[in-house]
C-alpha positions as CSV (number, residue, x, y, z in Angstrom):
1,M,-18.4,3.8,1.6
2,S,-15.4,1.9,2.9
3,V,-12.1,0.7,1.5
4,I,-11.6,-2.7,0.9
5,T,-7.9,-4.1,0.3
6,I,-7.5,-7.7,-1.4
7,S,-4.3,-9.7,-0.7
8,R,-3.6,-12.8,-2.6
9,G,-1.0,-14.8,-4.5
10,S,-0.3,-14.5,-8.2
11,F,-3.3,-15.9,-10.2
12,S,-5.7,-16.5,-7.3
13,G,-8.5,-14.3,-8.8
14,G,-8.1,-11.0,-6.9
15,K,-8.9,-9.0,-10.0
16,I,-12.1,-11.3,-10.6
17,L,-13.2,-10.8,-7.0
18,A,-12.4,-6.9,-7.1
19,E,-14.6,-6.7,-9.9
20,C,-17.4,-8.8,-8.6
21,L,-17.3,-6.5,-5.4
22,A,-17.3,-3.4,-7.8
23,R,-20.2,-4.5,-9.4
24,R,-22.3,-5.4,-6.3
25,L,-21.2,-2.2,-4.0
26,G,-20.9,0.3,-6.8
27,Y,-17.0,0.8,-5.6
28,R,-14.0,1.7,-7.8
29,C,-11.7,-1.0,-8.6
30,V,-7.9,0.3,-8.2
31,D,-5.2,-1.7,-9.2
32,R,-1.3,-1.2,-8.9
33,D,-1.1,0.0,-12.4
34,V,-3.3,3.2,-11.2
35,I,-1.0,3.6,-8.5
36,V,2.2,3.4,-10.4
37,E,0.9,5.9,-12.8
38,R,-0.1,8.3,-10.1
39,A,3.2,7.9,-8.2
40,A,4.8,8.6,-11.7
41,A,3.7,11.9,-11.4
42,Y,6.3,12.7,-8.8
43,G,8.8,12.4,-11.5
44,V,9.9,8.7,-11.2
45,S,9.4,6.5,-14.1
46,Q,6.7,3.9,-14.1
47,E,9.2,1.2,-15.2
48,V,11.5,2.0,-12.3
49,L,8.6,1.9,-9.8
50,R,7.3,-1.5,-11.1
51,E,10.7,-2.9,-10.9
52,A,11.1,-1.8,-7.4
53,L,7.7,-3.5,-6.4
54,E,8.2,-6.7,-8.2
55,K,12.0,-7.7,-7.4
56,P,12.8,-9.3,-4.0
57,P,15.3,-7.4,-1.7
58,R,18.8,-8.6,-1.9
59,F,21.3,-8.2,1.0
60,L,22.7,-5.1,-0.2
61,D,19.4,-3.4,-0.6
62,R,19.4,-3.0,3.2
63,F,21.9,-0.3,2.3
64,Q,20.0,1.3,-0.4
65,H,17.6,4.1,0.0
66,K,15.6,4.0,-3.1
67,R,13.2,1.4,-2.0
68,Y,12.0,4.1,0.7
69,L,11.6,6.5,-1.6
70,Y,9.5,4.5,-4.0
71,L,7.3,3.2,-1.2
72,A,6.5,6.7,0.0
73,L,5.5,7.7,-3.4
74,M,3.3,4.7,-3.7
75,Q,1.8,5.2,-0.3
76,A,0.9,8.8,-0.9
77,S,-0.5,7.9,-4.3
78,L,-2.7,5.0,-2.7
79,A,-3.8,7.1,0.3
80,E,-4.8,9.9,-2.2
81,E,-6.6,7.5,-4.7
82,V,-8.8,6.0,-2.0
83,R,-9.3,8.9,0.4
84,T,-12.9,9.2,-0.2
85,G,-13.9,5.6,0.4
86,K,-15.9,3.3,-1.9
87,A,-12.6,1.8,-3.4
88,I,-11.3,-1.8,-3.9
89,Y,-7.5,-2.0,-4.0
90,H,-6.2,-5.2,-5.2
91,G,-2.5,-5.0,-5.3
92,L,0.7,-5.8,-3.3
93,A,0.4,-4.6,0.5
94,G,-2.4,-2.4,0.3
95,H,-3.5,-3.1,3.8
96,L,0.2,-2.3,4.9
97,L,0.3,1.0,3.0
98,L,-3.0,2.0,4.1
99,K,-2.2,1.3,7.9
100,G,-3.8,4.0,10.1
101,G,-6.8,4.7,7.7
102,Q,-10.2,3.7,8.8
103,P,-12.5,2.1,7.9
104,I,-10.5,-0.5,5.8
105,L,-11.7,-4.1,5.5
106,R,-8.4,-6.0,5.0
107,T,-9.2,-9.3,3.0
108,R,-6.9,-12.1,2.0
109,I,-8.0,-14.8,-0.4
110,V,-6.3,-18.3,-0.8
111,A,-6.7,-20.4,-3.8
112,P,-5.9,-24.0,-4.4
113,I,-2.5,-24.4,-6.6
114,E,-4.2,-26.3,-9.3
115,R,-6.8,-23.5,-10.0
116,R,-4.0,-21.1,-10.0
117,I,-1.9,-23.2,-12.5
118,Q,-5.0,-23.5,-14.6
119,M,-5.6,-19.9,-14.6
120,L,-2.1,-18.9,-15.5
121,Q,-2.0,-21.8,-18.1
122,E,-5.2,-20.3,-19.8
123,R,-4.4,-16.6,-19.7
124,L,-0.6,-17.1,-20.7
125,N,-0.3,-20.3,-22.5
126,Y,2.3,-21.7,-20.0
127,S,3.2,-25.2,-19.5
128,R,2.3,-26.9,-16.4
129,R,5.8,-26.7,-15.2
130,D,6.6,-23.3,-16.1
131,A,3.3,-22.2,-14.4
132,I,4.3,-23.8,-11.2
133,A,7.8,-22.3,-11.3
134,Y,6.3,-18.8,-11.8
135,I,3.6,-19.0,-9.1
136,L,6.1,-20.2,-6.7
137,K,8.7,-17.5,-7.6
138,V,6.3,-14.7,-7.4
139,D,4.9,-15.6,-4.2
140,E,8.1,-15.9,-2.6
141,D,9.3,-12.6,-4.0
142,R,6.3,-11.0,-2.3
143,R,7.0,-12.6,0.9
144,K,10.5,-11.6,0.8
145,W,9.3,-7.7,-0.1
146,T,7.0,-7.6,2.7
147,R,9.2,-8.9,5.3
148,F,11.9,-6.5,3.9
149,L,9.9,-3.6,4.1
150,Y,7.6,-4.1,7.1
151,G,8.9,-7.1,9.0
152,V,5.6,-9.3,8.7
153,D,4.9,-12.4,7.0
154,W,2.1,-11.4,4.3
155,E,0.4,-14.7,5.1
156,D,-0.1,-14.2,8.7
157,P,-3.8,-14.1,9.1
158,S,-3.7,-11.5,12.0
159,L,-2.9,-9.0,9.3
160,Y,-6.4,-9.2,8.0
161,D,-9.9,-8.8,9.1
162,L,-11.1,-11.6,6.8
163,V,-9.5,-14.6,5.1
164,L,-11.5,-16.8,2.7
165,N,-10.2,-20.1,1.0
166,L,-11.7,-20.5,-2.3
167,E,-11.1,-24.3,-2.2
168,Y,-14.7,-25.0,-1.6
169,V,-16.2,-21.2,-1.9
170,D,-16.8,-19.9,-5.4
171,M,-16.1,-16.5,-6.5
172,E,-19.6,-15.3,-6.2
173,E,-20.1,-16.7,-2.6
174,A,-16.7,-15.0,-1.6
175,C,-18.0,-11.7,-3.1
176,R,-21.4,-11.8,-1.2
177,V,-19.5,-12.6,1.9
178,I,-17.1,-9.8,1.8
179,A,-19.8,-7.4,0.6
180,A,-21.9,-8.4,3.5
181,V,-19.2,-7.5,6.1
182,V,-18.2,-4.1,4.5
183,L,-21.9,-3.1,4.6
184,G,-22.0,-3.4,8.5
185,P,-21.9,-1.2,11.2
186,R,-18.2,-1.6,11.8
187,F,-17.2,-0.5,8.4
188,E,-19.8,2.4,8.1
189,F,-17.8,5.6,6.6
190,T,-18.6,8.1,9.2
191,A,-17.2,11.7,9.4
192,E,-14.5,10.5,11.7
193,S,-13.7,7.9,9.3
194,Q,-13.2,10.8,6.5
195,R,-11.0,12.5,9.0
196,R,-8.9,9.6,9.5
197,M,-8.5,9.0,5.7
198,D,-7.8,12.8,5.1
199,D,-4.9,12.5,7.9
200,L,-3.3,9.4,6.3
201,A,-3.4,11.1,2.8
202,L,-1.8,14.3,4.1
203,G,0.9,12.4,5.9
204,S,1.6,10.3,3.2
205,R,2.0,13.3,1.0
206,V,4.2,15.4,3.1
207,R,6.4,12.0,3.4
208,A,6.5,11.8,-0.4
209,D,7.3,15.6,-0.8
210,L,10.3,15.2,1.7
211,A,11.5,12.0,-0.2
212,I,11.6,13.8,-3.6
213,N,13.0,17.2,-2.4
214,Q,16.7,17.5,-3.3
215,S,17.8,18.9,0.3
216,T,15.9,16.2,2.3
217,S,15.9,13.1,-0.1
218,D,18.6,11.4,2.0
219,L,16.3,11.1,4.9
220,E,13.9,8.3,6.1
221,L,11.2,10.2,8.0
222,E,8.0,9.1,9.8
223,V,5.0,11.5,9.2
224,V,1.8,11.7,11.0
225,A,-0.8,14.0,10.5
226,H,-3.8,15.0,12.6
227,D,-6.4,17.6,11.8
228,G,-3.6,19.8,9.6
229,V,-0.8,19.2,12.2
230,V,2.0,17.3,10.9
231,A,4.5,15.6,13.2
232,I,7.6,14.3,11.8
233,K,10.0,11.9,13.5
234,G,13.5,10.9,12.3
235,K,17.1,12.0,12.3
236,V,18.7,14.6,10.0
237,A,22.3,14.3,8.4
238,I,22.9,18.1,8.9
239,L,21.4,21.0,10.8
240,A,20.5,22.7,8.1
241,Q,17.9,20.1,7.0
242,V,15.9,20.8,10.1
243,D,14.7,24.3,8.4
244,E,14.5,22.4,5.3
245,V,12.1,19.8,6.7
246,K,10.0,22.6,8.2
247,R,9.9,24.4,4.7
248,V,8.8,21.4,2.8
249,A,6.0,20.2,5.0
250,S,4.7,23.6,5.8
251,A,4.2,23.9,1.9
252,A,1.9,21.2,1.5
253,A,-1.7,21.9,1.0
254,G,-3.6,21.1,4.2
255,V,-0.7,21.7,6.6
256,S,-1.7,24.1,9.5
257,S,1.5,23.4,11.5
258,V,4.5,21.3,11.7
259,N,5.8,19.5,14.9
260,L,9.5,18.6,14.8
261,E,9.8,17.8,18.4
262,Q,10.7,14.3,17.4
263,L,13.3,15.4,14.7
264,S,16.7,14.5,16.1
265,P,19.6,16.8,15.1
266,P,23.0,15.4,13.9
267,I,25.3,14.1,16.6
268,R,28.3,16.0,17.1
269,V,31.5,14.1,17.9
């Protein structure tokens, strides 16, 4: 009943692998479009969310707050979508968005460039030159995106539990390998696993609520939940926001108390 995340380059077969695993394990397939649709329920258009996730950051983006907002909404939506396990997410940075959840099998697949070119040409009727340019651009955009938001290289193997190169391993064999690992004892979905997933979903939901609330939307906060107790870390711009943060967080379903000990008041000069 675990959760599987699949990281891959564009046209590497991530969707095909996810569908194979879903058939073998009886899990649900969850892609980016499902999460974008759920996140849009917070009041942000799906087009805007997709643009924020697809376009690479520019230098001036370091001074923009919207990406924090969109990321908070996506994380809350994904955490809620896979909270009960038995799900496979094949989308950008799923293993990073679900950090802190358990058990999550973080996988990455690597496909030869020629196979990716062929798949793109067959699906979109691109020329070979255009297909190569497209793949290189999308991969670079994703690399910039994950480094900008998380400070990591998405190709770093230490970010994953399992990395499979599809040069000599076919899709069915890759599917069997991943299924065998996730059915092992280390990825058993226990009562403790459910508690941790519930904590992740609750903390992410409170963070999203704070991000869209008009009085706290300018803040960038860390929110961690544990058995209904929500701890919030960060800085407020004005003192009145402390009470507003507590009010918004306390109103979320499942929150029993709010800890603001790590919420810094504004600096007086």
